[in-house]
N, C-alpha and C positions, 0 to 999 in steps of 0.2 A: 409433776409439781402440780399441787392442789393450792390455788391461790383463793383467799376468801377476802371481800373488803366489808367492814363493819359499817352498819347504819344504825338509825335511831328513828322511832317513830312515836308519836305523841298526839294527843287530841287537844285541840285550840278551840274552844267554844263548840261550833257544831261542825268544825271540819277536822280533818286528819293531815297531820303533817309528816312527810316521809323524807329523810335526808341521808345523803351519804357524802360526810364533811369531806373526805380526802379528794372527791370526785367535784366538790361545790355544787353537788346537783341537789334541788329540792324539789318536793311535789306538794302542794296544798289541794286537797280534794274533799268530796262530802262523804267519802267512805274509805276505810282502809283498804280493801281490795282495788279500787279506783287509783288510789295513791301509789301502791305497789307496780299496778300496771303502766301508769304514766311514768313512773322512774325506770321501768324495765325498758319500755318504749325509747326513752331518751337514751340510755345506755347502748341499745342496738342500734341507734341513729348514729352515734358516735363511732361504731364500730365498723359502719359502711365504709368500703363495700365489702368489708371481711364479716358477714353476716355470723353472729354467734348466738348459741342458747344460753340464756341468763335463769339460773335457779335462784330462788329466795327462799332462806331458813328463816322463819319467824321464830323468835325466842320470848322469854319472858322480860318484863320489865323495860319494855320499848326498845329491844336491841333486835336487829336483823343482820343477815349475812348473806351476800350474794356471792355466786361463784359460778364459774362456766367450766365445760368441759374443754373448752379451748383458753388455756391461761394464757397463751400468748395475746390473745384478743384484748384480756382485762389489761394486760401490761401495757399494750398500745393505748388503750383509753385512758388509763393513769397518765401517760406520758402525753397525751393530746391535753387533757384537763391542766397538768402542768405547764405546759407550754402556754395555754391559753390564760391561765393565772398570771405568769410572767409577764406576758405581753400587755396585760390590760394595767399594770402597776406603774 
């Protein structure tokens, strides 16, 4: 099973905003590569202790997708984010 999560990126002034809405994750940085690195590190931290490799496919028009060879890790990350979202409401 190959799971991909969709994200968006755009420029705001001199910064880049990179977000994955379904995970409620956002990064604001001085460059686009820094934004993707920051977001990837946050996803990997959510996967801890199940370290996983995150792949980013950057597309046109501000769209990107993340995937992993470990689809189960992405499902667990999504589940953690969903529980965190519900707990804070």
